[in-house]
C-alpha positions as CSV (number, residue, x, y, z in Angstrom):
1,M,75.9,44.3,-88.2
2,S,74.8,47.8,-87.2
3,Y,71.9,48.4,-84.7
4,E,70.4,51.0,-82.5
5,L,68.6,48.9,-79.9
6,L,71.1,46.0,-79.8
7,S,74.6,45.2,-79.1
8,I,76.4,42.2,-80.4
9,E,79.7,40.9,-79.2
10,R,81.6,37.9,-80.5
11,D,84.0,35.9,-78.6
12,E,85.4,33.2,-80.8
13,N,82.3,30.8,-81.4
14,L,80.0,32.5,-78.6
15,V,77.9,35.6,-79.5
16,T,76.1,37.6,-76.9
17,V,73.0,39.8,-77.9
18,T,72.2,42.5,-75.6
19,M,68.5,44.3,-75.7
20,N,69.5,48.0,-75.1
21,R,66.5,50.0,-74.1
22,P,67.5,50.3,-70.5
23,D,65.2,53.6,-69.9
24,A,62.2,51.3,-71.1
25,M,63.7,48.3,-68.9
26,N,64.1,46.7,-72.4
27,A,60.2,46.6,-73.3
28,L,59.6,45.0,-76.5
29,S,59.0,47.9,-78.9
30,K,58.2,47.3,-82.6
31,A,61.7,48.8,-83.3
32,L,63.5,46.3,-80.9
33,V,61.4,43.2,-82.3
34,S,62.5,44.3,-85.9
35,E,66.0,44.5,-85.1
36,M,66.1,41.1,-83.3
37,H,64.5,39.5,-86.4
38,R,67.3,41.0,-88.4
39,A,69.9,40.0,-85.9
40,F,68.9,36.2,-85.7
41,D,68.4,36.0,-89.4
42,E,72.0,37.2,-89.9
43,L,73.4,34.9,-87.1
44,R,71.7,32.1,-88.6
45,E,73.8,32.6,-91.6
46,D,77.1,32.1,-89.8
47,S,77.8,28.4,-89.3
48,S,81.0,29.0,-87.2
49,I,78.8,30.2,-84.0
50,G,78.2,27.6,-81.4
51,C,75.9,29.4,-78.9
52,I,74.1,32.4,-78.4
53,I,73.4,34.2,-75.2
54,L,70.6,36.6,-75.0
55,T,70.4,39.3,-72.3
56,G,69.3,42.8,-71.5
57,A,70.9,46.0,-70.4
58,G,70.3,48.2,-67.3
59,G,69.7,45.5,-64.8
60,N,66.6,44.0,-66.4
61,F,65.9,41.3,-69.1
62,V,62.5,42.5,-70.6
63,A,59.7,44.2,-68.3
64,G,57.1,43.3,-71.0
65,A,55.8,44.7,-74.3
66,D,55.7,48.3,-74.9
67,I,52.3,49.1,-73.2
68,G,52.0,52.5,-75.2
69,E,52.3,50.6,-78.5
70,L,50.3,47.7,-77.4
71,K,47.3,49.7,-76.6
72,Q,47.0,51.0,-80.3
73,R,47.3,47.4,-81.6
74,L,44.4,46.2,-83.6
75,A,43.2,42.6,-84.8
76,L,45.4,42.4,-87.8
77,E,48.4,43.5,-86.0
78,S,47.7,40.4,-83.6
79,L,47.4,37.9,-86.6
80,A,50.5,39.5,-88.2
81,A,52.3,37.5,-85.0
82,I,55.3,39.7,-85.2
83,N,56.3,38.6,-81.6
84,S,55.5,35.1,-82.0
85,A,57.4,34.8,-85.4
86,L,60.5,36.2,-83.6
87,F,60.3,33.9,-80.5
88,K,59.5,30.9,-82.7
89,K,63.0,31.9,-85.0
90,I,64.8,31.9,-81.6
91,E,63.4,28.7,-80.5
92,E,64.3,27.1,-83.9
93,H,67.6,28.8,-84.2
94,P,70.3,26.2,-85.2
95,V,72.3,26.5,-82.0
96,P,71.5,26.8,-78.3
97,V,70.3,30.1,-77.1
98,V,70.7,30.9,-73.4
99,A,68.8,33.6,-71.6
100,A,71.0,35.6,-68.9
101,I,68.1,37.1,-66.7
102,E,68.5,39.9,-64.3
103,G,65.4,42.1,-62.9
104,Y,62.1,41.9,-64.5
105,C,61.2,39.1,-67.1
106,L,57.4,39.9,-67.6
107,G,54.7,39.3,-70.3
108,G,56.5,39.2,-73.4
109,G,59.9,39.1,-71.9
110,C,58.8,36.0,-70.0
111,E,57.4,34.6,-73.4
112,L,60.9,35.4,-74.8
113,S,62.8,33.7,-72.1
114,L,60.5,30.7,-72.9
115,A,61.7,30.5,-76.5
116,C,65.3,30.4,-75.5
117,D,66.7,26.9,-74.6
118,M,67.8,27.5,-70.9
119,R,67.6,30.3,-68.5
120,V,70.2,31.5,-66.3
121,V,68.4,33.7,-63.5
122,A,69.6,36.1,-60.8
123,K,68.1,35.7,-57.5
124,S,66.2,38.9,-57.5
125,S,64.4,38.4,-60.9
126,K,60.7,38.6,-61.1
127,F,58.7,36.5,-63.8
128,G,55.0,36.4,-64.5
129,Q,52.5,36.5,-67.4
130,P,50.3,39.5,-66.2
131,E,48.5,40.0,-69.5
132,V,45.0,39.1,-68.3
133,G,45.2,42.2,-66.2
134,L,45.4,44.4,-69.3
135,G,42.4,42.4,-70.7
136,I,44.7,40.2,-73.0
137,I,46.4,37.0,-73.0
138,P,50.1,36.1,-73.4
139,A,49.7,35.2,-77.2
140,A,53.2,35.0,-78.4
141,G,53.7,31.5,-77.4
142,G,53.2,32.1,-73.6
143,T,50.1,29.6,-73.3
144,Q,51.9,27.0,-75.4
145,R,55.5,26.8,-74.0
146,L,54.7,27.7,-70.7
147,P,52.8,24.4,-70.1
148,R,55.5,22.5,-71.7
149,I,58.1,23.7,-69.3
150,I,56.4,24.1,-65.9
151,G,53.4,21.6,-66.6
152,L,49.8,22.7,-67.3
153,G,48.5,23.2,-63.8
154,R,51.2,25.6,-62.9
155,A,51.0,27.4,-66.3
156,K,47.1,27.9,-65.6
157,E,48.1,29.4,-62.2
158,W,50.6,31.9,-63.7
159,V,48.4,33.0,-66.7
160,L,45.1,33.0,-65.1
161,T,46.1,34.8,-61.9
162,G,48.6,37.0,-63.7
163,W,50.7,36.9,-60.5
164,V,54.5,38.0,-60.5
165,Y,56.7,35.2,-59.0
166,D,60.3,35.4,-57.8
167,A,63.4,33.6,-58.9
168,D,63.3,30.8,-56.5
169,E,59.9,29.9,-57.5
170,A,60.8,30.0,-61.1
171,Y,63.9,27.8,-60.2
172,R,61.8,25.2,-58.0
173,I,59.1,24.7,-60.7
174,G,61.9,24.1,-63.5
175,L,61.5,27.3,-65.4
176,A,64.9,28.5,-64.4
177,N,67.9,26.3,-65.2
178,M,70.6,28.0,-62.9
179,L,70.0,30.3,-60.0
180,V,72.7,32.8,-59.5
181,D,73.7,35.9,-57.4
182,D,72.5,39.2,-58.5
183,G,74.7,40.8,-61.3
184,K,75.9,37.1,-62.1
185,A,73.4,36.0,-64.8
186,L,75.7,36.8,-67.8
187,E,78.9,35.0,-65.9
188,G,76.3,32.1,-65.3
189,A,75.1,31.7,-68.6
190,R,78.8,31.9,-70.1
191,E,79.6,29.2,-67.8
192,L,76.7,27.0,-68.8
193,V,77.6,28.0,-72.5
194,G,81.2,26.7,-72.1
195,R,80.0,23.2,-71.2
196,I,78.2,23.0,-74.2
197,L,80.8,24.6,-76.6
198,K,82.9,21.9,-75.4
199,R,80.8,19.1,-77.1
200,G,80.3,18.0,-80.7
201,P,79.0,21.3,-82.5
202,L,77.2,19.1,-85.1
203,A,75.7,16.6,-82.1
204,V,74.5,19.5,-80.3
205,R,72.6,21.1,-83.3
206,V,71.0,17.8,-84.0
207,A,70.1,17.1,-80.5
208,K,68.5,20.6,-80.3
209,V,66.4,19.6,-83.5
210,A,65.2,16.3,-81.9
211,L,64.4,17.9,-78.7
212,N,62.4,20.6,-80.2
213,A,60.3,17.8,-82.0
214,S,59.5,16.1,-78.9
215,S,56.9,18.6,-78.2
216,R,55.4,18.8,-81.7
217,T,55.5,15.3,-83.1
218,S,54.2,11.7,-82.2
219,M,56.8,9.2,-80.5
220,D,57.2,7.2,-83.8
221,G,58.0,10.8,-85.5
222,G,60.6,11.6,-83.0
223,L,61.9,8.2,-82.9
224,A,62.4,8.3,-86.7
225,L,64.0,11.7,-86.6
226,E,66.4,10.6,-84.0
227,S,67.5,7.7,-86.2
228,V,68.1,9.8,-89.1
229,G,70.1,12.4,-87.0
230,Q,72.2,9.8,-85.6
231,A,72.8,8.0,-88.9
232,M,74.3,11.5,-90.0
233,L,76.4,11.9,-86.8
234,F,77.6,8.2,-87.1
235,E,79.6,9.3,-90.2
236,S,80.8,12.7,-89.4
237,E,84.4,13.6,-88.9
238,D,83.7,15.0,-85.7
239,K,82.4,11.6,-84.2
240,M,85.4,9.8,-85.4
241,Q,87.8,12.2,-84.1
242,R,86.1,12.2,-80.6
243,M,85.6,8.7,-80.2
244,Q,89.3,8.0,-81.3
245,A,90.3,10.6,-78.6
246,F,88.2,8.8,-76.1
247,L,89.8,5.1,-76.8
248,D,93.3,7.0,-76.9
249,R,92.6,8.3,-73.4
250,K,91.2,4.8,-72.3
251,K,94.4,3.1,-73.6
252,G,96.6,5.7,-71.7
């Protein structure tokens, strides 16, 4: 895989995707979004991958959209939902995607982090959805995912005021899963991912599907999905081996 604005590193079954526009604080340009679409399509094809870390180069996650490009966009480009489609692709990726966040995580960058399964956040990071100050709204999933993560009342505060919040507040209200020292977000994400990679890989994938469905379907539909997923896992070789190993340790 060859990219100009991304770097992709593989360490066994962990892949780290780094957005690489440091001079622009990794602002989401059309070119960057296009490369990310391609990268996540290609990563989806590799069933040996267990987790993905998404981060930004140069001390920032993503400072927002590329405002110069955004100013020129018209209605049809909004309806094409290019960013929204990418974030949905990341949210629905088969394996967990963990955001390692340093510096600014604003606007489209905050929406991108919401599409990830978990967020590891450095203490000096800044978060917010400031779009209303530019005469637009966070329309790449911000008005939908943010309430599901931090609650409707908090989400209305974030979106309607356009205020910028610090990492402590993001952690307090549940947006951040881990709070780490500056410069340690990637290290913290690797620690978190390391716990996931020790678990049953098929079980992790099925659990992610079921958890994602919890905000999209009825309780009956979600319970049916759980049952079908569990039925598949009950007859998997990984389940047999892991349960036998547990019983052998218990005997010892």
